[in-house]
PDB file of N, CA, C and O in Angstrom, chain B, residues numbered from 101:
ATOM      1  N   MET B 101      78.683  -0.500-139.169  1.00  0.00           N
ATOM      2  CA  MET B 101      78.584  -1.092-140.239  1.00  0.00           C
ATOM      3  C   MET B 101      78.568  -3.014-139.861  1.00  0.00           C
ATOM      4  O   MET B 101      79.428  -3.464-139.103  1.00  0.00           O
ATOM      5  N   LYS B 102      77.546  -3.910-140.471  1.00  0.00           N
ATOM      6  CA  LYS B 102      77.117  -4.817-139.932  1.00  0.00           C
ATOM      7  C   LYS B 102      77.584  -5.773-141.551  1.00  0.00           C
ATOM      8  O   LYS B 102      77.204  -5.523-142.696  1.00  0.00           O
ATOM      9  N   LEU B 103      78.385  -6.727-141.137  1.00  0.00           N
ATOM     10  CA  LEU B 103      78.728  -7.925-142.230  1.00  0.00           C
ATOM     11  C   LEU B 103      78.416  -9.250-141.761  1.00  0.00           C
ATOM     12  O   LEU B 103      78.529  -9.567-140.577  1.00  0.00           O
ATOM     13  N   THR B 104      78.050  -9.982-142.611  1.00  0.00           N
ATOM     14  CA  THR B 104      78.031 -11.586-142.485  1.00  0.00           C
ATOM     15  C   THR B 104      78.871 -12.410-142.987  1.00  0.00           C
ATOM     16  O   THR B 104      78.979 -12.354-144.212  1.00  0.00           O
ATOM     17  N   PHE B 105      79.684 -13.374-142.286  1.00  0.00           N
ATOM     18  CA  PHE B 105      80.562 -13.991-142.689  1.00  0.00           C
ATOM     19  C   PHE B 105      80.652 -15.543-142.436  1.00  0.00           C
ATOM     20  O   PHE B 105      80.461 -15.951-141.291  1.00  0.00           O
ATOM     21  N   GLY B 106      80.927 -16.403-143.425  1.00  0.00           N
ATOM     22  CA  GLY B 106      80.765 -17.739-143.318  1.00  0.00           C
ATOM     23  C   GLY B 106      81.979 -18.534-142.700  1.00  0.00           C
ATOM     24  O   GLY B 106      82.265 -19.633-143.174  1.00  0.00           O
ATOM     25  N   VAL B 107      82.650 -18.040-141.723  1.00  0.00           N
ATOM     26  CA  VAL B 107      83.886 -18.720-140.963  1.00  0.00           C
ATOM     27  C   VAL B 107      83.408 -19.063-139.447  1.00  0.00           C
ATOM     28  O   VAL B 107      82.435 -18.574-138.873  1.00  0.00           O
ATOM     29  N   PRO B 108      84.392 -20.089-138.904  1.00  0.00           N
ATOM     30  CA  PRO B 108      83.817 -19.896-137.694  1.00  0.00           C
ATOM     31  C   PRO B 108      84.404 -18.872-136.279  1.00  0.00           C
ATOM     32  O   PRO B 108      85.600 -18.650-136.089  1.00  0.00           O
ATOM     33  N   MET B 109      83.448 -18.421-135.524  1.00  0.00           N
ATOM     34  CA  MET B 109      83.639 -17.407-134.395  1.00  0.00           C
ATOM     35  C   MET B 109      84.895 -17.291-134.106  1.00  0.00           C
ATOM     36  O   MET B 109      85.391 -16.169-133.998  1.00  0.00           O
ATOM     37  N   THR B 110      85.752 -18.608-133.900  1.00  0.00           N
ATOM     38  CA  THR B 110      86.952 -18.437-133.281  1.00  0.00           C
ATOM     39  C   THR B 110      87.826 -17.985-134.461  1.00  0.00           C
ATOM     40  O   THR B 110      88.722 -17.165-134.264  1.00  0.00           O
ATOM     41  N   ALA B 111      87.616 -18.443-135.554  1.00  0.00           N
ATOM     42  CA  ALA B 111      88.691 -18.078-136.556  1.00  0.00           C
ATOM     43  C   ALA B 111      88.738 -16.330-136.722  1.00  0.00           C
ATOM     44  O   ALA B 111      89.743 -15.619-136.747  1.00  0.00           O
ATOM     45  N   MET B 112      87.184 -15.889-136.832  1.00  0.00           N
ATOM     46  CA  MET B 112      87.380 -14.536-137.000  1.00  0.00           C
ATOM     47  C   MET B 112      87.919 -13.844-135.980  1.00  0.00           C
ATOM     48  O   MET B 112      88.663 -12.903-136.257  1.00  0.00           O
ATOM     49  N   LYS B 113      87.632 -14.192-134.527  1.00  0.00           N
ATOM     50  CA  LYS B 113      88.318 -13.259-133.481  1.00  0.00           C
ATOM     51  C   LYS B 113      89.628 -13.652-133.592  1.00  0.00           C
ATOM     52  O   LYS B 113      90.393 -12.757-133.232  1.00  0.00           O
ATOM     53  N   GLY B 114      90.309 -14.914-134.050  1.00  0.00           N
ATOM     54  CA  GLY B 114      91.601 -14.839-134.162  1.00  0.00           C
ATOM     55  C   GLY B 114      92.318 -13.939-135.193  1.00  0.00           C
ATOM     56  O   GLY B 114      93.432 -13.484-134.936  1.00  0.00           O
ATOM     57  N   TYR B 115      91.505 -13.606-136.692  1.00  0.00           N
ATOM     58  CA  TYR B 115      91.794 -12.947-137.570  1.00  0.00           C
ATOM     59  C   TYR B 115      91.586 -11.613-137.170  1.00  0.00           C
ATOM     60  O   TYR B 115      92.346 -10.864-137.783  1.00  0.00           O
ATOM     61  N   LEU B 116      90.863 -11.040-136.395  1.00  0.00           N
ATOM     62  CA  LEU B 116      90.675  -9.873-135.964  1.00  0.00           C
ATOM     63  C   LEU B 116      91.983  -9.189-135.119  1.00  0.00           C
ATOM     64  O   LEU B 116      92.499  -8.077-135.227  1.00  0.00           O
ATOM     65  N   ILE B 117      92.342 -10.521-134.094  1.00  0.00           N
ATOM     66  CA  ILE B 117      93.472 -10.180-133.200  1.00  0.00           C
ATOM     67  C   ILE B 117      94.723 -10.025-133.947  1.00  0.00           C
ATOM     68  O   ILE B 117      95.519  -9.106-133.755  1.00  0.00           O
ATOM     69  N   ASP B 118      94.894 -11.182-135.008  1.00  0.00           N
ATOM     70  CA  ASP B 118      96.196 -10.811-135.872  1.00  0.00           C
ATOM     71  C   ASP B 118      96.302  -9.484-136.473  1.00  0.00           C
ATOM     72  O   ASP B 118      97.434  -9.026-136.632  1.00  0.00           O
ATOM     73  N   LEU B 119      95.129  -8.698-136.884  1.00  0.00           N
ATOM     74  CA  LEU B 119      94.889  -7.420-137.536  1.00  0.00           C
ATOM     75  C   LEU B 119      95.113  -6.258-136.333  1.00  0.00           C
ATOM     76  O   LEU B 119      94.807  -5.107-136.643  1.00  0.00           O
ATOM     77  N   GLY B 120      95.563  -6.472-135.153  1.00  0.00           N
ATOM     78  CA  GLY B 120      95.714  -5.686-133.983  1.00  0.00           C
ATOM     79  C   GLY B 120      94.727  -5.303-132.985  1.00  0.00           C
ATOM     80  O   GLY B 120      94.812  -4.308-132.266  1.00  0.00           O
ATOM     81  N   ALA B 121      93.536  -6.387-132.991  1.00  0.00           N
ATOM     82  CA  ALA B 121      92.591  -5.923-131.575  1.00  0.00           C
ATOM     83  C   ALA B 121      92.899  -6.775-130.377  1.00  0.00           C
ATOM     84  O   ALA B 121      93.905  -7.476-130.488  1.00  0.00           O
ATOM     85  N   ALA B 122      92.463  -6.823-129.649  1.00  0.00           N
ATOM     86  CA  ALA B 122      92.302  -7.534-128.226  1.00  0.00           C
ATOM     87  C   ALA B 122      90.502  -7.663-128.010  1.00  0.00           C
ATOM     88  O   ALA B 122      89.538  -6.950-128.290  1.00  0.00           O
ATOM     89  N   GLU B 123      90.666  -8.693-127.502  1.00  0.00           N
ATOM     90  CA  GLU B 123      89.387  -8.846-126.675  1.00  0.00           C
ATOM     91  C   GLU B 123      89.099  -8.296-125.632  1.00  0.00           C
ATOM     92  O   GLU B 123      89.401  -8.853-124.576  1.00  0.00           O
ATOM     93  N   ILE B 124      88.630  -7.417-125.629  1.00  0.00           N
ATOM     94  CA  ILE B 124      87.859  -6.421-124.471  1.00  0.00           C
ATOM     95  C   ILE B 124      87.050  -7.001-123.379  1.00  0.00           C
ATOM     96  O   ILE B 124      87.186  -6.742-122.184  1.00  0.00           O
ATOM     97  N   ALA B 125      86.164  -7.842-123.927  1.00  0.00           N
ATOM     98  CA  ALA B 125      84.893  -8.515-123.478  1.00  0.00           C
ATOM     99  C   ALA B 125      84.321  -9.497-124.168  1.00  0.00           C
ATOM    100  O   ALA B 125      84.512  -9.562-125.383  1.00  0.00           O
ATOM    101  N   GLU B 126      83.566 -10.377-123.541  1.00  0.00           N
ATOM    102  CA  GLU B 126      83.059 -11.830-124.492  1.00  0.00           C
ATOM    103  C   GLU B 126      82.661 -11.109-125.986  1.00  0.00           C
ATOM    104  O   GLU B 126      81.898 -10.155-126.142  1.00  0.00           O
ATOM    105  N   ASN B 127      83.287 -11.733-126.861  1.00  0.00           N
ATOM    106  CA  ASN B 127      82.865 -11.363-128.081  1.00  0.00           C
ATOM    107  C   ASN B 127      82.769  -9.869-128.783  1.00  0.00           C
ATOM    108  O   ASN B 127      82.128  -9.463-129.752  1.00  0.00           O
ATOM    109  N   VAL B 128      83.708  -9.216-127.850  1.00  0.00           N
ATOM    110  CA  VAL B 128      83.979  -7.798-128.429  1.00  0.00           C
ATOM    111  C   VAL B 128      85.368  -7.441-128.436  1.00  0.00           C
ATOM    112  O   VAL B 128      85.965  -7.607-127.372  1.00  0.00           O
ATOM    113  N   LEU B 129      86.008  -6.985-129.417  1.00  0.00           N
ATOM    114  CA  LEU B 129      87.311  -6.872-130.035  1.00  0.00           C
ATOM    115  C   LEU B 129      87.526  -5.618-130.220  1.00  0.00           C
ATOM    116  O   LEU B 129      86.768  -5.131-131.058  1.00  0.00           O
ATOM    117  N   ALA B 130      88.394  -4.782-129.683  1.00  0.00           N
ATOM    118  CA  ALA B 130      88.972  -3.706-130.126  1.00  0.00           C
ATOM    119  C   ALA B 130      90.650  -3.237-130.434  1.00  0.00           C
ATOM    120  O   ALA B 130      91.672  -3.817-130.067  1.00  0.00           O
ATOM    121  N   ALA B 131      90.530  -2.196-131.102  1.00  0.00           N
ATOM    122  CA  ALA B 131      92.014  -1.618-131.976  1.00  0.00           C
ATOM    123  C   ALA B 131      92.003  -0.196-131.557  1.00  0.00           C
ATOM    124  O   ALA B 131      91.026   0.332-131.027  1.00  0.00           O
ATOM    125  N   ASP B 132      92.913   0.292-131.764  1.00  0.00           N
ATOM    126  CA  ASP B 132      93.142   1.948-131.573  1.00  0.00           C
ATOM    127  C   ASP B 132      91.927   2.574-132.130  1.00  0.00           C
ATOM    128  O   ASP B 132      91.249   3.278-131.381  1.00  0.00           O
ATOM    129  N   GLN B 133      91.535   2.378-133.501  1.00  0.00           N
ATOM    130  CA  GLN B 133      90.751   3.067-134.263  1.00  0.00           C
ATOM    131  C   GLN B 133      89.350   2.524-134.564  1.00  0.00           C
ATOM    132  O   GLN B 133      88.503   3.137-135.213  1.00  0.00           O
ATOM    133  N   TRP B 134      89.194   1.279-134.009  1.00  0.00           N
ATOM    134  CA  TRP B 134      88.075   0.590-134.580  1.00  0.00           C
ATOM    135  C   TRP B 134      87.541  -0.481-133.185  1.00  0.00           C
ATOM    136  O   TRP B 134      88.244  -0.716-132.201  1.00  0.00           O
ATOM    137  N   GLN B 135      86.504  -0.880-133.359  1.00  0.00           N
ATOM    138  CA  GLN B 135      85.809  -2.098-132.524  1.00  0.00           C
ATOM    139  C   GLN B 135      85.114  -3.017-133.325  1.00  0.00           C
ATOM    140  O   GLN B 135      84.731  -2.725-134.458  1.00  0.00           O
ATOM    141  N   ALA B 136      84.898  -4.289-132.717  1.00  0.00           N
ATOM    142  CA  ALA B 136      83.895  -5.338-133.542  1.00  0.00           C
ATOM    143  C   ALA B 136      83.113  -6.075-132.535  1.00  0.00           C
ATOM    144  O   ALA B 136      83.667  -6.390-131.481  1.00  0.00           O
ATOM    145  N   VAL B 137      81.854  -6.390-132.754  1.00  0.00           N
ATOM    146  CA  VAL B 137      81.287  -7.072-131.974  1.00  0.00           C
ATOM    147  C   VAL B 137      80.852  -8.540-132.673  1.00  0.00           C
ATOM    148  O   VAL B 137      79.943  -8.529-133.502  1.00  0.00           O
ATOM    149  N   VAL B 138      81.346  -9.477-132.413  1.00  0.00           N
ATOM    150  CA  VAL B 138      81.049 -10.725-133.054  1.00  0.00           C
ATOM    151  C   VAL B 138      79.875 -11.646-132.725  1.00  0.00           C
ATOM    152  O   VAL B 138      79.908 -11.974-131.539  1.00  0.00           O
ATOM    153  N   ARG B 139      78.864 -12.157-133.393  1.00  0.00           N
ATOM    154  CA  ARG B 139      77.898 -12.741-132.703  1.00  0.00           C
ATOM    155  C   ARG B 139      77.274 -13.784-133.912  1.00  0.00           C
ATOM    156  O   ARG B 139      77.099 -13.520-135.101  1.00  0.00           O
ATOM    157  N   LYS B 140      77.017 -14.992-133.225  1.00  0.00           N
ATOM    158  CA  LYS B 140      76.425 -16.128-134.526  1.00  0.00           C
ATOM    159  C   LYS B 140      75.354 -15.478-135.064  1.00  0.00           C
ATOM    160  O   LYS B 140      74.828 -14.494-134.545  1.00  0.00           O
ATOM    161  N   SER B 141      74.999 -16.002-136.110  1.00  0.00           N
ATOM    162  CA  SER B 141      73.884 -15.424-137.112  1.00  0.00           C
ATOM    163  C   SER B 141      72.956 -16.695-137.551  1.00  0.00           C
ATOM    164  O   SER B 141      73.252 -17.854-137.259  1.00  0.00           O
ATOM    165  N   GLU B 142      72.087 -16.418-138.106  1.00  0.00           N
ATOM    166  CA  GLU B 142      71.259 -17.498-138.829  1.00  0.00           C
ATOM    167  C   GLU B 142      72.056 -18.354-139.901  1.00  0.00           C
ATOM    168  O   GLU B 142      72.362 -17.790-140.951  1.00  0.00           O
ATOM    169  N   PRO B 143      72.353 -19.469-139.734  1.00  0.00           N
ATOM    170  CA  PRO B 143      72.921 -20.590-140.919  1.00  0.00           C
ATOM    171  C   PRO B 143      72.268 -19.970-142.155  1.00  0.00           C
ATOM    172  O   PRO B 143      71.180 -19.395-142.164  1.00  0.00           O
ATOM    173  N   ALA B 144      73.015 -20.149-143.110  1.00  0.00           N
ATOM    174  CA  ALA B 144      72.574 -20.278-144.359  1.00  0.00           C
ATOM    175  C   ALA B 144      72.177 -21.760-144.927  1.00  0.00           C
ATOM    176  O   ALA B 144      72.922 -22.735-144.834  1.00  0.00           O
ATOM    177  N   ARG B 145      70.800 -21.769-145.568  1.00  0.00           N
ATOM    178  CA  ARG B 145      70.504 -23.057-146.031  1.00  0.00           C
ATOM    179  C   ARG B 145      70.129 -22.835-147.343  1.00  0.00           C
ATOM    180  O   ARG B 145      69.494 -21.852-147.725  1.00  0.00           O
ATOM    181  N   ILE B 146      70.547 -23.808-148.079  1.00  0.00           N
ATOM    182  CA  ILE B 146      70.332 -24.124-149.639  1.00  0.00           C
ATOM    183  C   ILE B 146      69.924 -25.685-149.672  1.00  0.00           C
ATOM    184  O   ILE B 146      70.757 -26.513-149.301  1.00  0.00           O
ATOM    185  N   GLY B 147      68.938 -26.000-150.013  1.00  0.00           N
ATOM    186  CA  GLY B 147      68.429 -27.271-149.909  1.00  0.00           C
ATOM    187  C   GLY B 147      68.847 -27.712-148.629  1.00  0.00           C
ATOM    188  O   GLY B 147      68.629 -27.040-147.621  1.00  0.00           O
ATOM    189  N   SER B 148      69.578 -29.070-148.603  1.00  0.00           N
ATOM    190  CA  SER B 148      69.591 -29.571-147.805  1.00  0.00           C
ATOM    191  C   SER B 148      70.850 -29.302-146.979  1.00  0.00           C
ATOM    192  O   SER B 148      71.011 -29.838-145.882  1.00  0.00           O
ATOM    193  N   LEU B 149      71.701 -28.503-147.497  1.00  0.00           N
ATOM    194  CA  LEU B 149      72.977 -27.786-146.995  1.00  0.00           C
ATOM    195  C   LEU B 149      72.619 -26.769-146.162  1.00  0.00           C
ATOM    196  O   LEU B 149      71.764 -25.926-146.434  1.00  0.00           O
ATOM    197  N   VAL B 150      73.387 -26.838-144.937  1.00  0.00           N
ATOM    198  CA  VAL B 150      73.311 -25.891-143.746  1.00  0.00           C
ATOM    199  C   VAL B 150      74.752 -25.364-143.355  1.00  0.00           C
ATOM    200  O   VAL B 150      75.571 -26.148-142.877  1.00  0.00           O
ATOM    201  N   ALA B 151      75.088 -23.886-143.585  1.00  0.00           N
ATOM    202  CA  ALA B 151      76.290 -23.591-143.358  1.00  0.00           C
ATOM    203  C   ALA B 151      76.321 -22.603-142.145  1.00  0.00           C
ATOM    204  O   ALA B 151      75.509 -21.679-142.193  1.00  0.00           O
ATOM    205  N   GLY B 152      77.052 -22.670-141.198  1.00  0.00           N
ATOM    206  CA  GLY B 152      76.982 -21.514-140.540  1.00  0.00           C
ATOM    207  C   GLY B 152      77.631 -20.402-140.878  1.00  0.00           C
ATOM    208  O   GLY B 152      78.542 -20.401-141.705  1.00  0.00           O
ATOM    209  N   ARG B 153      77.125 -19.143-140.134  1.00  0.00           N
ATOM    210  CA  ARG B 153      77.313 -17.791-140.325  1.00  0.00           C
ATOM    211  C   ARG B 153      77.578 -16.804-139.043  1.00  0.00           C
ATOM    212  O   ARG B 153      76.999 -16.921-137.962  1.00  0.00           O
ATOM    213  N   ILE B 154      78.325 -16.045-139.285  1.00  0.00           N
ATOM    214  CA  ILE B 154      78.421 -14.688-137.955  1.00  0.00           C
ATOM    215  C   ILE B 154      78.348 -13.365-138.667  1.00  0.00           C
ATOM    216  O   ILE B 154      78.736 -12.965-139.765  1.00  0.00           O
ATOM    217  N   GLU B 155      77.738 -12.851-137.690  1.00  0.00           N
ATOM    218  CA  GLU B 155      77.610 -11.443-137.876  1.00  0.00           C
ATOM    219  C   GLU B 155      78.721 -10.893-137.148  1.00  0.00           C
ATOM    220  O   GLU B 155      79.056 -11.352-136.056  1.00  0.00           O
ATOM    221  N   VAL B 156      79.398  -9.778-137.791  1.00  0.00           N
ATOM    222  CA  VAL B 156      80.470  -8.599-137.194  1.00  0.00           C
ATOM    223  C   VAL B 156      80.135  -7.278-137.460  1.00  0.00           C
ATOM    224  O   VAL B 156      80.265  -6.807-138.590  1.00  0.00           O
ATOM    225  N   GLU B 157      79.579  -6.433-136.210  1.00  0.00           N
ATOM    226  CA  GLU B 157      79.569  -5.499-136.095  1.00  0.00           C
ATOM    227  C   GLU B 157      80.604  -4.331-136.078  1.00  0.00           C
ATOM    228  O   GLU B 157      81.211  -4.274-135.009  1.00  0.00           O
ATOM    229  N   PHE B 158      80.979  -3.324-137.055  1.00  0.00           N
ATOM    230  CA  PHE B 158      82.124  -2.604-136.902  1.00  0.00           C
ATOM    231  C   PHE B 158      81.599  -1.349-136.501  1.00  0.00           C
ATOM    232  O   PHE B 158      80.474  -0.957-136.812  1.00  0.00           O
ATOM    233  N   SER B 159      82.550  -0.613-135.695  1.00  0.00           N
ATOM    234  CA  SER B 159      82.469   0.713-135.169  1.00  0.00           C
ATOM    235  C   SER B 159      83.811   1.456-135.197  1.00  0.00           C
ATOM    236  O   SER B 159      84.874   0.857-135.031  1.00  0.00           O
ATOM    237  N   GLY B 160      83.742   2.615-135.385  1.00  0.00           N
ATOM    238  CA  GLY B 160      84.678   3.424-135.324  1.00  0.00           C
ATOM    239  C   GLY B 160      85.155   4.508-136.363  1.00  0.00           C
ATOM    240  O   GLY B 160      84.435   5.279-136.998  1.00  0.00           O
ATOM    241  N   ASP B 161      86.260   4.418-136.390  1.00  0.00           N
ATOM    242  CA  ASP B 161      86.964   5.470-137.782  1.00  0.00           C
ATOM    243  C   ASP B 161      86.671   4.854-138.827  1.00  0.00           C
ATOM    244  O   ASP B 161      87.020   3.673-138.826  1.00  0.00           O
ATOM    245  N   GLU B 162      86.003   5.328-139.986  1.00  0.00           N
ATOM    246  CA  GLU B 162      85.601   4.759-141.090  1.00  0.00           C
ATOM    247  C   GLU B 162      86.764   4.297-142.013  1.00  0.00           C
ATOM    248  O   GLU B 162      86.603   3.191-142.529  1.00  0.00           O
ATOM    249  N   THR B 163      88.023   5.034-142.332  1.00  0.00           N
ATOM    250  CA  THR B 163      89.219   5.013-142.752  1.00  0.00           C
ATOM    251  C   THR B 163      89.855   3.791-142.094  1.00  0.00           C
ATOM    252  O   THR B 163      90.196   2.845-142.803  1.00  0.00           O
ATOM    253  N   ALA B 164      90.028   3.767-140.804  1.00  0.00           N
ATOM    254  CA  ALA B 164      90.677   2.728-140.292  1.00  0.00           C
ATOM    255  C   ALA B 164      89.951   0.989-140.691  1.00  0.00           C
ATOM    256  O   ALA B 164      90.501  -0.096-140.881  1.00  0.00           O
ATOM    257  N   ILE B 165      88.459   1.432-140.688  1.00  0.00           N
ATOM    258  CA  ILE B 165      87.587   0.161-141.051  1.00  0.00           C
ATOM    259  C   ILE B 165      87.882  -0.329-142.317  1.00  0.00           C
ATOM    260  O   ILE B 165      88.149  -1.485-142.646  1.00  0.00           O
ATOM    261  N   ALA B 166      87.798   0.777-143.057  1.00  0.00           N
ATOM    262  CA  ALA B 166      88.256   0.308-144.774  1.00  0.00           C
ATOM    263  C   ALA B 166      89.605  -0.398-144.862  1.00  0.00           C
ATOM    264  O   ALA B 166      89.793  -1.440-145.491  1.00  0.00           O
ATOM    265  N   ALA B 167      90.538   0.283-144.158  1.00  0.00           N
ATOM    266  CA  ALA B 167      91.673  -0.291-144.435  1.00  0.00           C
ATOM    267  C   ALA B 167      91.689  -1.895-143.347  1.00  0.00           C
ATOM    268  O   ALA B 167      92.475  -2.796-143.639  1.00  0.00           O
ATOM    269  N   LEU B 168      91.044  -1.988-142.534  1.00  0.00           N
ATOM    270  CA  LEU B 168      90.753  -3.143-141.730  1.00  0.00           C
ATOM    271  C   LEU B 168      90.151  -4.193-142.934  1.00  0.00           C
ATOM    272  O   LEU B 168      90.862  -4.998-143.536  1.00  0.00           O
ATOM    273  N   LEU B 169      89.026  -4.054-143.104  1.00  0.00           N
ATOM    274  CA  LEU B 169      88.360  -4.949-144.069  1.00  0.00           C
ATOM    275  C   LEU B 169      89.125  -5.551-145.320  1.00  0.00           C
ATOM    276  O   LEU B 169      89.153  -6.709-145.737  1.00  0.00           O
ATOM    277  N   GLU B 170      89.778  -4.324-145.817  1.00  0.00           N
ATOM    278  CA  GLU B 170      90.581  -4.996-146.762  1.00  0.00           C
ATOM    279  C   GLU B 170      91.917  -6.134-146.610  1.00  0.00           C
ATOM    280  O   GLU B 170      92.192  -6.940-147.499  1.00  0.00           O
ATOM    281  N   LYS B 171      92.492  -6.044-145.610  1.00  0.00           N
ATOM    282  CA  LYS B 171      93.374  -6.874-145.083  1.00  0.00           C
ATOM    283  C   LYS B 171      92.338  -8.350-144.698  1.00  0.00           C
ATOM    284  O   LYS B 171      92.461  -9.470-145.194  1.00  0.00           O
ATOM    285  N   LEU B 172      91.382  -7.919-143.718  1.00  0.00           N
ATOM    286  CA  LEU B 172      90.357  -9.122-143.347  1.00  0.00           C
ATOM    287  C   LEU B 172      89.758 -10.007-144.539  1.00  0.00           C
ATOM    288  O   LEU B 172      89.623 -11.220-144.381  1.00  0.00           O
ATOM    289  N   HIS B 173      89.396  -9.365-145.756  1.00  0.00           N
ATOM    290  CA  HIS B 173      89.184  -9.845-146.997  1.00  0.00           C
ATOM    291  C   HIS B 173      90.274 -11.189-147.622  1.00  0.00           C
ATOM    292  O   HIS B 173      89.866 -12.215-148.166  1.00  0.00           O
ATOM    293  N   TRP B 174      91.396 -10.909-147.420  1.00  0.00           N
ATOM    294  CA  TRP B 174      92.476 -11.797-147.580  1.00  0.00           C
ATOM    295  C   TRP B 174      92.378 -13.163-146.486  1.00  0.00           C
ATOM    296  O   TRP B 174      92.613 -14.305-146.883  1.00  0.00           O
ATOM    297  N   LYS B 175      92.070 -12.912-145.344  1.00  0.00           N
ATOM    298  CA  LYS B 175      91.917 -13.617-144.415  1.00  0.00           C
ATOM    299  C   LYS B 175      90.887 -14.895-144.273  1.00  0.00           C
ATOM    300  O   LYS B 175      91.071 -16.042-143.867  1.00  0.00           O
ATOM    301  N   THR B 176      89.697 -14.197-144.792  1.00  0.00           N
ATOM    302  CA  THR B 176      88.606 -14.798-144.950  1.00  0.00           C
ATOM    303  C   THR B 176      88.059 -15.740-146.478  1.00  0.00           C
ATOM    304  O   THR B 176      87.084 -16.454-146.710  1.00  0.00           O
ATOM    305  N   LEU B 177      89.151 -15.329-147.222  1.00  0.00           N
ATOM    306  CA  LEU B 177      89.101 -16.305-148.525  1.00  0.00           C
ATOM    307  C   LEU B 177      89.159 -17.614-148.329  1.00  0.00           C
ATOM    308  O   LEU B 177      89.858 -18.060-147.419  1.00  0.00           O
ATOM    309  N   ARG B 178      88.586 -18.261-148.981  1.00  0.00           N
ATOM    310  CA  ARG B 178      88.261 -20.128-148.847  1.00  0.00           C
ATOM    311  C   ARG B 178      88.406 -20.653-149.960  1.00  0.00           C
ATOM    312  O   ARG B 178      87.617 -20.283-150.829  1.00  0.00           O
ATOM    313  N   GLY B 179      89.246 -21.484-150.252  1.00  0.00           N
ATOM    314  CA  GLY B 179      89.340 -22.333-151.478  1.00  0.00           C
ATOM    315  C   GLY B 179      88.264 -23.295-151.558  1.00  0.00           C
ATOM    316  O   GLY B 179      88.020 -23.987-150.569  1.00  0.00           O
ATOM    317  N   GLY B 180      87.691 -23.400-152.464  1.00  0.00           N
ATOM    318  CA  GLY B 180      86.318 -24.452-152.635  1.00  0.00           C
ATOM    319  C   GLY B 180      87.182 -25.561-153.701  1.00  0.00           C
ATOM    320  O   GLY B 180      88.343 -25.427-154.086  1.00  0.00           O
ATOM    321  N   GLY B 181      86.175 -26.740-154.051  1.00  0.00           N
ATOM    322  CA  GLY B 181      86.217 -27.781-154.905  1.00  0.00           C
ATOM    323  C   GLY B 181      85.035 -28.435-155.366  1.00  0.00           C
ATOM    324  O   GLY B 181      85.120 -29.384-156.147  1.00  0.00           O
TER     325      GLY B 181
END
């Protein structure tokens, strides 16, 4: 499953480590029942605004990934103004 996020790569790696992963190779993080590969994605462009994005590809046990994504959702929420 591939998902796109508008957070910095270092932040995402930190979030995944906080949720039980260890970095086993460059930009590859793994926990007991799931693995994630983090890579830069094409930035989003809205007029003159350019926002960086990353893509995370998750693999492993679907139930474990669903639980992970529920927790990750709260870490990736950002306030705006």
